[in-house]
Each structure stands twice: as structure tokens, then as C-alpha cells.
NUVEXZA-489214 format. One record per residue (C-alpha): residue number from 1; residue in three letters; x, y, z. Coordinates in nm, 3 decimals, m for minus. Each point is the difference from the previous one (the first is absolute). Layout:
BEGIN
R  resi  resn       xx       yy       zz
R   NUM   ALA        X        Y        Z
...
//
This chain:
BEGIN
R  resi  resn       xx       yy       zz
R     1   MET   27.541    1.071   m8.004
R     2   MET   m0.342   m0.163   m0.029
R     3   SER   m0.292    0.161    0.187
R     4   GLN   m0.162   m0.231    0.252
R     5   ILE   m0.347   m0.141   m0.056
R     6   SER   m0.220   m0.221    0.214
R     7   LEU   m0.085   m0.351   m0.111
R     8   ALA   m0.368    0.089    0.032
R     9   ASP    0.046    0.288   m0.245
R    10   LEU    0.193   m0.227   m0.236
R    11   ASN   m0.278   m0.255    0.009
R    12   ALA   m0.259    0.272   m0.077
R    13   ALA    0.204    0.188   m0.262
R    14   SER   m0.081    0.002   m0.368
R    15   ARG    0.205   m0.241   m0.209
R    16   ALA    0.205    0.287   m0.144
R    17   ASP    0.072    0.151    0.344
R    18   PHE    0.091   m0.341    0.142
R    19   VAL    0.247   m0.063   m0.282
R    20   ALA    0.147    0.348    0.037
R    21   ALA    0.045   m0.043    0.376
R    22   LEU    0.187   m0.330   m0.038
R    23   ALA    0.174    0.073   m0.329
R    24   ASN    0.350    0.035    0.152
R    25   VAL   m0.018   m0.285    0.249
R    26   VAL    0.164   m0.217   m0.264
R    27   GLU    0.247    0.180   m0.230
R    28   TYR   m0.158    0.114   m0.331
R    29   SER   m0.257   m0.282    0.006
R    30   PRO   m0.354    0.148    0.034
R    31   TRP   m0.145   m0.322   m0.145
R    32   ILE    0.036   m0.153    0.346
R    33   ALA   m0.218    0.268    0.161
R    34   GLU   m0.252   m0.044   m0.283
R    35   GLN   m0.029   m0.370    0.084
R    36   LEU   m0.036    0.075    0.371
R    37   ALA   m0.278    0.253   m0.062
R    38   VAL   m0.246   m0.272   m0.103
R    39   LYS    0.082   m0.217    0.306
R    40   ARG   m0.128    0.251    0.254
R    41   PRO   m0.093    0.031    0.281
R    42   PHE    0.309   m0.100    0.194
R    43   ALA   m0.047   m0.083    0.368
R    44   GLY    0.353    0.110    0.094
R    45   ILE    0.335    0.111   m0.131
R    46   ASN    0.138   m0.354    0.025
R    47   GLU   m0.278   m0.121   m0.228
R    48   LEU    0.073    0.286   m0.241
R    49   HIS    0.368   m0.086   m0.016
R    50   ALA   m0.071   m0.371   m0.042
R    51   ALA   m0.223    0.082   m0.298
R    52   LEU    0.275    0.219   m0.145
R    53   MET    0.251   m0.282    0.023
R    54   ALA   m0.248   m0.247   m0.148
R    55   ALA   m0.044    0.230   m0.300
R    56   ILE    0.377    0.008   m0.056
R    57   GLN    0.055   m0.373    0.055
R    58   SER   m0.286   m0.098   m0.233
R    59   ALA    0.120    0.228   m0.282
R    60   GLU    0.153   m0.146   m0.316
R    61   PRO    0.381   m0.030    0.002
R    62   ASP    0.045    0.282   m0.254
R    63   VAL   m0.217    0.229    0.215
R    64   GLN    0.204   m0.089    0.309
R    65   LEU    0.321    0.073   m0.190
R    66   ALA   m0.133    0.340   m0.112
R    67   LEU   m0.090    0.075    0.362
R    68   ILE    0.354   m0.086    0.115
R    69   ARG    0.155    0.207   m0.280
R    70   ALA   m0.209    0.303    0.103
R    71   HIS    0.214    0.031    0.314
R    72   PRO    0.314    0.219    0.006
R    73   ASP    0.358   m0.109    0.060
R    74   LEU    0.129    0.084    0.346
R    75   ALA    0.218    0.311    0.039
R    76   ASP   m0.006    0.070   m0.374
R    77   LYS    0.100    0.362   m0.062
R    78   THR   m0.148    0.008   m0.351
R    79   GLN   m0.338   m0.121    0.121
R    80   ARG    0.009    0.249    0.287
R    81   ALA    0.064    0.281   m0.246
R    82   ALA   m0.285   m0.123   m0.222
R    83   GLY   m0.231   m0.016    0.301
R    84   LEU   m0.095   m0.291    0.220
R    85   THR   m0.348   m0.023    0.148
R    86   ALA   m0.026    0.184    0.331
R    87   GLU   m0.045   m0.334    0.176
R    88   SER    0.318   m0.151   m0.151
R    89   THR    0.196    0.314    0.080
R    90   ASP   m0.110   m0.005    0.366
R    91   GLU    0.075   m0.372    0.029
R    92   GLN    0.348    0.024   m0.149
R    93   ASN    0.080    0.309    0.208
R    94   SER   m0.107   m0.183    0.318
R    95   ALA    0.284   m0.248   m0.057
R    96   GLY    0.251    0.278   m0.069
R    97   LEU    0.022   m0.078   m0.373
R    98   ASP   m0.009    0.372   m0.076
R    99   ARG    0.328    0.057    0.185
R   100   LEU    0.225   m0.289   m0.095
R   101   SER    0.377    0.027    0.017
R   102   GLU    0.185   m0.039   m0.330
R   103   ALA    0.096   m0.355    0.101
R   104   GLU   m0.360   m0.085    0.084
R   105   TYR   m0.131    0.152   m0.322
R   106   ALA    0.253   m0.201   m0.203
R   107   ALA   m0.103   m0.318    0.183
R   108   PHE   m0.369    0.065   m0.068
R   109   GLU    0.069    0.076   m0.364
R   110   ARG    0.196   m0.326   m0.042
R   111   ALA   m0.272   m0.198    0.176
R   112   ASN   m0.283    0.160   m0.201
R   113   ASN    0.178   m0.069   m0.327
R   114   ALA    0.090   m0.359    0.089
R   115   TYR   m0.357   m0.072    0.107
R   116   ARG   m0.158    0.152   m0.313
R   117   ASP    0.251   m0.177   m0.224
R   118   LYS   m0.088   m0.336    0.155
R   119   PHE   m0.377    0.027    0.044
R   120   GLY   m0.115    0.271   m0.244
R   121   PHE   m0.195    0.194    0.261
R   122   PRO    0.085    0.228    0.294
R   123   TYR    0.088   m0.127    0.346
R   124   ILE   m0.294    0.070    0.230
R   125   VAL    0.021    0.016    0.376
R   126   CYS   m0.208    0.170    0.267
R   127   VAL    0.270    0.249    0.099
R   128   ARG   m0.182    0.114    0.314
R   129   ARG    0.094   m0.339    0.146
R   130   HIS    0.371    0.037   m0.075
R   131   THR    0.313    0.205    0.062
R   132   ARG    0.241    0.077   m0.285
R   133   ASP    0.229   m0.286    0.106
R   134   SER   m0.290   m0.243    0.017
R   135   VAL   m0.120    0.090   m0.350
R   136   LEU    0.346   m0.067   m0.144
R   137   ARG    0.019   m0.336    0.179
R   138   ASP   m0.345   m0.089   m0.130
R   139   PHE    0.110    0.089   m0.355
R   140   GLU    0.289   m0.248    0.033
R   141   THR   m0.224   m0.278    0.133
R   142   ARG   m0.271    0.040   m0.261
R   143   LEU    0.242    0.018   m0.292
R   144   LEU    0.058   m0.371    0.061
R   145   ASN   m0.367   m0.084   m0.066
R   146   ILE   m0.169   m0.105   m0.323
R   147   ALA   m0.246    0.228   m0.182
R   148   LYS   m0.308   m0.189    0.121
R   149   THR    0.107    0.041    0.362
R   150   GLU    0.071    0.370   m0.049
R   151   THR   m0.336    0.061   m0.163
R   152   ARG   m0.162   m0.151    0.310
R   153   ARG    0.229    0.200    0.231
R   154   ALA   m0.077    0.324   m0.187
R   155   ILE   m0.375   m0.058    0.045
R   156   GLU    0.052   m0.072    0.370
R   157   GLU    0.189    0.330    0.035
R   158   ILE   m0.272    0.186   m0.191
R   159   GLY   m0.237   m0.148    0.255
R   160   ARG    0.205    0.145    0.285
R   161   ILE    0.029    0.339   m0.171
R   162   SER   m0.376    0.014   m0.069
R   163   ALA   m0.080   m0.101    0.360
R   164   LEU    0.203    0.293    0.133
R   165   ARG   m0.160    0.238   m0.248
R   166   LEU   m0.348   m0.120    0.098
R   167   ASP    0.093    0.038    0.366
R   168   GLN    0.086    0.366   m0.062
R   169   LEU   m0.303    0.061   m0.222
R   170   VAL   m0.300   m0.186    0.143
R   171   ILE   m0.155    0.055    0.343
R   172   ALA   m0.167   m0.321    0.116
R   173   ASP   m0.099   m0.177    0.322
R   174   ASP    0.258   m0.272   m0.057
R   175   ARG    0.372    0.043   m0.068
R   176   LEU    0.249   m0.166   m0.230
R   177   LYS    0.300   m0.153    0.180
R   178   VAL    0.262    0.222   m0.160
R   179   HIS    0.160    0.179    0.297
R   180   GLY    0.270   m0.096    0.246
R   181   ARG    0.132    0.167    0.314
R   182   LEU    0.343    0.057    0.151
R   183   SER    0.017    0.089    0.369
R   184   THR    0.256    0.020    0.279
R   185   HIS    0.006    0.017    0.381
R   186   VAL    0.293    0.107    0.216
R   187   LEU    0.025   m0.158    0.346
R   188   ASP    0.255    0.137    0.248
R   189   ASN    0.121   m0.312    0.179
R   190   HIS    0.215    0.221    0.225
R   191   ILE   m0.317    0.102    0.186
R   192   GLY   m0.243   m0.262   m0.130
R   193   LYS   m0.232    0.250   m0.169
R   194   PRO   m0.087    0.131   m0.349
R   195   ALA    0.244    0.261   m0.132
R   196   PRO   m0.162    0.332   m0.099
R   197   GLY    0.181    0.267   m0.201
R   198   VAL    0.236   m0.224   m0.201
R   199   PRO    0.069    0.153   m0.346
R   200   ILE   m0.037   m0.262   m0.276
R   201   GLU    0.080   m0.003   m0.372
R   202   LEU   m0.108   m0.264   m0.251
R   203   VAL    0.237   m0.034   m0.297
R   204   GLU   m0.060   m0.192   m0.324
R   205   LEU    0.335   m0.153   m0.093
R   206   ALA    0.118   m0.007   m0.362
R   207   SER    0.279   m0.196   m0.166
R   208   LEU    0.068    0.225   m0.301
R   209   GLY   m0.143    0.340    0.095
R   210   GLU   m0.034    0.205    0.314
R   211   SER   m0.183   m0.139    0.300
R   212   ARG   m0.287    0.230    0.097
R   213   VAL   m0.174    0.093    0.325
R   214   ILE   m0.367   m0.082   m0.045
R   215   ALA   m0.132    0.070    0.352
R   216   ARG    0.098    0.191    0.313
R   217   ALA   m0.175   m0.024    0.335
R   218   VAL    0.042    0.036    0.376
R   219   THR   m0.136   m0.261    0.238
R   220   ASN   m0.302    0.095    0.209
R   221   ALA   m0.073   m0.072    0.367
R   222   ASP   m0.062   m0.365   m0.082
R   223   GLY    0.334   m0.033   m0.182
R   224   ARG   m0.178   m0.026   m0.336
R   225   THR   m0.047    0.240   m0.290
R   226   ASP   m0.332    0.180   m0.036
R   227   GLN   m0.035   m0.131   m0.357
R   228   PRO    0.142   m0.312   m0.164
R   229   LEU    0.341    0.059   m0.157
R   230   ILE   m0.162   m0.129   m0.319
R   231   GLY   m0.377   m0.040   m0.020
R   232   GLY   m0.296    0.043   m0.232
R   233   ARG    0.192   m0.160   m0.289
R   234   PRO    0.200   m0.314   m0.078
R   235   LEU    0.333   m0.045    0.174
R   236   PRO    0.253    0.017   m0.283
R   237   ILE    0.209   m0.317   m0.020
R   238   GLY    0.360    0.087    0.082
R   239   ARG    0.266    0.066    0.259
R   240   TYR   m0.039    0.265    0.269
R   241   GLU    0.178    0.150    0.297
R   242   LEU   m0.162    0.141    0.314
R   243   ARG    0.221    0.248    0.183
R   244   PHE   m0.066    0.070    0.369
R   245   ARG    0.182    0.292    0.168
R   246   VAL    0.020   m0.156    0.343
R   247   ALA    0.293    0.202    0.142
R   248   GLN   m0.208    0.316   m0.036
R   249   TYR   m0.291   m0.172    0.175
R   250   TYR    0.212   m0.111    0.299
R   251   ALA    0.186    0.332    0.024
R   252   GLU   m0.330    0.189    0.023
R   253   ARG   m0.092   m0.223    0.296
R   254   ASN    0.333    0.055    0.178
R   255   VAL    0.102   m0.365   m0.026
R   256   PRO    0.379   m0.023    0.051
R   257   LEU    0.171   m0.084   m0.332
R   258   SER    0.358   m0.052   m0.107
R   259   ASP    0.164    0.276   m0.202
R   260   PRO   m0.060   m0.057   m0.285
R   261   PRO   m0.309   m0.213    0.066
R   262   PHE    0.043   m0.375   m0.054
R   263   LEU   m0.325   m0.004   m0.202
R   264   ASP   m0.073    0.320   m0.190
R   265   GLU   m0.221   m0.071   m0.301
R   266   ILE   m0.115   m0.362   m0.035
R   267   PRO   m0.055   m0.125   m0.357
R   268   LEU   m0.230   m0.300   m0.051
R   269   ARG    0.012   m0.145   m0.349
R   270   PHE   m0.286   m0.222   m0.114
R   271   ALA   m0.184   m0.100   m0.315
R   272   ILE   m0.364   m0.002   m0.109
R   273   SER   m0.123   m0.279   m0.225
R   274   GLU   m0.378    0.006    0.059
R   275   PRO   m0.151    0.334   m0.111
R   276   GLU   m0.347   m0.057    0.141
R   277   SER    0.116   m0.119    0.343
R   278   HIS    0.068    0.170    0.334
R   279   TYR    0.367    0.030    0.093
R   280   HIS    0.073    0.103    0.357
R   281   VAL    0.367    0.075    0.073
R   282   PRO    0.044    0.086    0.370
R   283   LEU    0.315    0.113    0.181
R   284   LEU    0.082   m0.118    0.352
R   285   VAL    0.281    0.220    0.125
R   286   THR    0.222    0.098    0.292
R   287   PRO    0.297    0.239   m0.012
R   288   TRP    0.224   m0.305   m0.063
R   289   SER   m0.208   m0.254   m0.198
R   290   TYR   m0.288   m0.046   m0.238
R   291   SER   m0.203   m0.274   m0.174
R   292   THR   m0.284   m0.032   m0.247
R   293   TYR   m0.233   m0.254   m0.161
R   294   ARG   m0.287   m0.010   m0.246
R   295   GLY   m0.310    0.060    0.204
R   296   SER   m0.368    0.019   m0.084
//
């Protein structure tokens, strides 16, 4: 993991120290940091990232292709054994690519091979913005493109990857818009008040492998969770389920329930398509009914 550094210190650093600090922001491409070093000072992290993207977009086509080819295949066991950069390892692990089912691994291997066979370079995606299912769907969509389109898409994804790496690395007064937020709020319509003490689980759903619990929380006095269910990072594109244990909540408050309770654990299935947005998924509940909507 990269050590954090302030933008002021980056601006004041020697050329060699500046290049060393930013060397891994773009995979195996220190020439980009070398170009940025002579463009200092940067007024903010957004200006720094814009200059980084300008350096990539103004590069000769063969240089751009070398940059794309410096990136690893996704979920490639051979490359993992040989050693990915720490940044690539963390990014792939964040999407669960280090714990694929056999069916998922086979699907990724087929997709990687088909993509390389068609375009001659690796498929690049900012995996922090995706679930495993979403990556596989993106593979299928992009395999229909022509090479020129995929070169452009690869550079766009490198831009997203580098923005997240800069966000983790550089401390600045401004912020890059790279994070989203998922929140919930439970309202007890039986009494017309927020519902405290409701146990909640957030599950990432998977088509080929196991679904996984990615957050657990209990609602506070305001019926909300103390922290966002997902925050401080992009919301991975994909399908999710929120599970609310409402029978336990009502039983603890001595509300008369049928035996067994009509509503025990309520599952709300929804999808995320905008990683940098705020998704608010509330639950309005009584012992006999519930509803939801996308809030803000």
C-alpha cells in the first residue's frame, strides 16, 4: 500500500522523489510521473489527475498500447504467482477475485482469453467499481467493440484506476469524485417513529459463485446505521440484498405477533449502477407490511 503524501510536499519534492512517490499510480509506467514532475506546482488533486490523463491521451499510439499491455489480466493465477503490484492485488481482492468459485474462475479465464485473442491486449477495468458479476457482464459487452473503441475504453478505465490510487495517496484540500455511499433508514409505521435496534445484513449477490455478506449493522435511535453500509469508496456495480430482522425487533418491544411471525426477515433486492452516487434504500415496516423506494 502506498504511503500518503501531501500535495504541498509533492510540489516541493525533488524530481526523483516526486517520480518515486507517483510511480505506481499508473501500472509500470513511471514515464507519466516524469512528465508530471516538470508541470508542478499543482493547485489541487483534480488538476494533478487532469495532467496525468493529458499525458496519457497525448502519448503516441504505440506508447498508449505499451501502457495498456503493462496491466495484468483479471483473476489470472499465473500472474498472481509471479507477483502483481501491491495496488493491483488490493484492487482485485476488493472485488473478490482472489476467492472465485471454480465456475467463476472458468468464466474469467474464457473471457480473458477471448478478449486477448480479439484485441491483443488485456481487458482493463477499474475493479473497485464492480462486483464479480458486473465484470463478467462488462467483458461480454466490450467483446462486441472494435479495437479503437477498446483502446479508448482501456484508457478511460486507467483514468478511473489512477484517480482512486491518487485519492488514497495524495492529501489535498480538494477531492476527486471517486466515492459513493449506500445508506438505509428503518421507519416503524406501526408507531410512526424510527426503528432502533433492527439487525441488518448487506449481501452482494453472485450468479456463479457464493453470495457474500459485506456489511452488518444495527439501527441506531434514529433508525439509521452509524456508518454508511458502503462508504469511502465506489459502490460496486451489481445486485444486492438488504436483510432486515424485523420479527426480532417487534418481539423485543412486546408487539403481538402471529406464531410464526408473518414477517420474520425482510429481504430487499436492488441493484447499483452508479458507483459514485448516493443510494438510500429505506424500509417502512409494520408487523404485516413493508415498502421501500430509492431515496436521497
